[in-house]
C-alpha positions in Angstrom: 6.5 -11.8 8.7 4.4 -12.7 5.8 5.7 -15.4 3.5 6.2 -13.6 0.2 7.0 -15.1 -3.2 9.4 -12.3 -4.3 9.1 -8.6 -3.6 8.5 -7.5 -0.1 9.2 -4.5 2.0 8.3 -5.1 5.7 5.8 -7.2 7.5 2.7 -5.4 6.3 0.8 -8.3 4.8 -0.3 -9.4 1.4 0.1 -6.0 -0.3 3.9 -6.5 0.0 3.8 -9.8 -1.8 4.9 -10.3 -5.4 1.5 -11.7 -6.0 0.3 -8.1 -5.9 2.4 -7.2 -8.9 0.9 -9.9 -11.1 -2.0 -7.6 -12.1 0.5 -4.9 -12.9 2.3 -7.1 -15.4 -1.0 -8.2 -17.0 -2.0 -4.5 -17.4 1.4 -3.6 -18.7 1.3 -6.4 -21.3 -2.0 -4.9 -22.6 -0.5 -1.4 -22.6 2.5 -2.7 -24.7 0.1 -4.0 -27.3 -1.6 -0.6 -27.4 1.8 1.1 -27.8 3.0 -1.4 -30.4 5.6 1.0 -31.9 7.2 1.8 -28.6 9.9 -0.5 -27.3 10.4 -1.1 -23.5 13.6 -2.8 -22.3 14.5 -3.2 -18.7 17.5 -5.2 -17.4 19.5 -5.7 -14.2 22.4 -3.3 -14.1 23.7 -3.9 -10.6 23.5 -6.4 -7.8 25.1 -5.1 -4.6 28.5 -3.7 -5.5 28.6 -5.5 -8.9 27.8 -2.8 -11.5 27.3 -3.0 -15.3 29.0 0.2 -16.3 28.5 0.0 -20.0 25.9 2.5 -21.5 22.8 0.9 -22.8 23.8 1.7 -26.4 26.7 -0.8 -26.2 24.6 -3.6 -24.9 23.0 -6.5 -26.7 19.4 -6.7 -25.3 18.9 -10.1 -26.8 21.2 -11.4 -24.0 18.8 -10.3 -21.2 16.6 -13.4 -21.1 19.6 -15.8 -21.6 20.6 -15.8 -18.0 18.6 -16.0 -14.7 19.9 -12.6 -13.5 18.5 -10.8 -16.6 21.7 -8.9 -17.2 22.6 -8.2 -20.9 26.3 -8.7 -20.3 27.1 -12.5 -19.9 30.3 -12.0 -18.0 28.8 -9.6 -15.5 25.6 -11.8 -15.3 27.7 -14.8 -14.2 29.4 -12.8 -11.5 26.0 -11.5 -10.2 24.6 -15.0 -10.2 27.5 -16.4 -8.2 27.2 -13.6 -5.7 23.5 -14.1 -5.2 24.0 -17.8 -4.7 26.6 -17.0 -2.0 24.2 -14.5 -0.4 21.6 -17.2 -0.2 24.0 -19.6 1.5 24.8 -16.9 4.0 21.1 -16.6 4.9 21.2 -13.0 3.8 19.7 -10.8 1.0 21.0 -8.1 -1.3 19.5 -5.3 -3.4 20.3 -3.9 -6.8 19.3 -1.6 -9.7 17.2 -2.1 -12.8 17.8 0.1 -15.8 15.0 0.7 -18.3 15.2 2.2 -21.8 12.1 3.3 -23.8 12.6 3.7 -27.5 10.6 5.1 -30.4 8.7 7.5 -28.0 6.7 10.1 -29.8 7.2 13.8 -29.1 4.8 15.5 -26.8 3.8 13.0 -24.1 3.6 14.5 -20.6 2.5 17.8 -19.1 4.7 20.9 -18.2 3.8 21.3 -14.5 2.1 18.9 -12.1 2.0 15.7 -14.3 5.4 15.8 -15.9 6.3 12.6 -17.7 9.4 11.8 -15.6 7.4 12.6 -12.4 4.8 10.1 -13.3 7.4 7.5 -14.3 9.0 8.1 -10.9 5.7 7.7 -9.1 5.0 4.5 -10.9 8.4 3.0 -10.1 8.3 4.1 -6.5 4.9 2.3 -6.1 6.7 -1.1 -6.7 7.5 -3.1 -3.6 11.1 -2.7 -2.3 11.9 0.3 -4.5 13.9 3.0 -2.7 15.1 5.2 -5.5 14.5 6.5 -9.0 16.6 8.6 -11.4 16.3 9.4 -15.0 18.6 10.8 -17.7 22.0 11.8 -16.2 20.4 11.5 -12.7 22.6 12.3 -9.7 25.8 12.1 -11.8 24.5 15.0 -13.8 24.7 17.2 -10.7 28.5 17.1 -11.0 28.4 18.6 -14.5 28.6 22.2 -15.6 25.8 23.5 -17.8 28.1 23.6 -20.8 28.8 19.9 -20.3 25.2 18.9 -19.5 23.2 20.8 -22.1 21.7 18.7 -24.9 22.5 20.6 -28.1 19.9 20.4 -30.9 20.5 19.1 -34.5 18.7 20.6 -37.5 16.3 17.7 -37.5 15.1 18.3 -33.9 17.2 15.5 -32.3 19.9 16.2 -29.8 23.6 15.5 -30.0 23.5 14.1 -26.4 20.7 12.9 -24.2 21.5 14.0 -20.7 17.8 14.9 -20.2 16.9 11.3 -20.7 14.3 11.9 -23.4 12.2 14.3 -21.3 12.5 18.1 -21.3 10.2 20.4 -19.4 8.2 17.3 -18.3 7.4 16.4 -22.0 9.0 13.7 -24.2 11.3 15.1 -26.9 11.5 12.0 -29.1 14.9 10.8 -27.8 15.2 7.6 -25.8 13.9 7.7 -22.3 16.1 6.0 -19.9 16.0 5.7 -16.1 17.2 3.6 -13.2 15.3 2.0 -10.3 16.9 1.0 -7.0 15.7 -1.9 -5.0 16.5 -2.5 -1.3 17.5 -6.0 0.1 14.6 -8.2 1.1 13.7 -7.6 4.8 13.3 -11.3 5.6 16.6 -12.9 6.2 17.5 -16.4 7.5 19.6 -14.9 10.3 18.7 -14.1 13.9 17.7 -10.5 14.4 16.5 -8.5 17.4 12.9 -7.1 17.3 10.0 -6.6 19.7 6.8 -8.5 20.3 3.3 -7.1 20.7 4.1 -6.4 24.3 7.1 -4.2 23.4 9.6 -6.9 24.7 12.9 -7.5 23.0 12.9 -10.9 21.3 15.0 -12.7 18.7 13.5 -13.5 15.3 14.6 -15.5 12.3 12.9 -15.7 8.9 11.4 -18.9 7.7 10.0 -20.2 4.4 11.0 -19.4 0.8 12.4 -15.9 0.3 14.5 -14.6 -2.5 18.0 -13.5 -1.7 17.6 -10.8 -4.4 14.4 -9.7 -6.0 15.9 -7.5 -8.7 15.8 -10.1 -11.6 12.1 -10.9 -10.9 11.3 -7.2 -11.0 12.4 -6.5 -14.5 9.0 -7.2 -16.2 7.3 -5.2 -13.4 9.4 -2.1 -14.3 8.6 -2.5 -18.0 4.9 -2.9 -17.2 4.6 0.2 -15.0 6.5 2.2 -17.7 4.1 1.0 -20.4 1.1 2.0 -18.3 2.4 5.5 -17.8 3.0 6.0 -21.5 -0.3 4.5 -22.4 -2.1 7.0 -20.0 -0.3 10.0 -21.6 -1.0 8.7 -25.1 -4.7 8.4 -24.4 -4.7 11.8 -22.8 -3.1 13.3 -25.9 -5.8 11.7 -28.1 -8.5 13.2 -25.9 -7.0 16.7 -26.1 -6.6 16.6 -29.9 -10.1 15.4 -30.3 
C-alpha cells in the first residue's frame, strides 16, 4: 500500500494521501476570508464507540484546539486520546465522526432542486478521503420522529423554535445554524497480518509498514471546515451573479 501521511482509503496511490487535502485547506482558508461574517466550527464528536452526546449549543468551542483529539469536551477528549493510543499499540486503527456547525449563514443560499445546499455539502464531504457517511440536521434520528415532533415551527421574526432541518429547508438556507456530521472509516493500513492476493491472484499474507495514523479523524477537522467554506462561497458568488 502507499505510505500515507494521514487520510487514506485503499491502496489506490497518491490521490488517497492526506497530501491531496492540503490544497483543499488552502482554498478553504481563502473562502473563509471571503465569508468573513460566517463562522465554521468542526470538531471530533466520536472515536469508535466513544461519543460526545452533548448538543453543540452546550459546548465550549474554545476547547477544541486545547487537546490533540480536537474534541471540545476535555473529559471525553482524554478518553478518546487514551483509546487511540491503545489502538496504536495494538497495531490497529479506528474511525469516528466529525460534527460541523456553520453560524451566521444568510438566508437564501442554495437551489431548490438539483443543487440543494445540503446536497452540495454532502457531495463535498463525501469527496474527502476515508469518509463513509454524511447526515445533516436531525439526520437518521429524525426518521424516528412524528411530523408533529420534527416540524420546525416559525417565530414572528422568521426564526424557528427548533432546528431539526439543520438550517436548510427545501435545499435553501433559512438563516438558522447549519449543522451536520461526517463519518470516517478506520484507516485501511494496519500493523497486523492480513490475507490478500498478489498480482497473480494467489493468497498471501500482508502487513502494513511505515507511519500510519491509528485514527485520522482529528486531522480531518480543518478539511471538513474547508470544504464547507468552499461550498458556501460558491453559493454566495452564485447569488451575487443572479442578483446582478
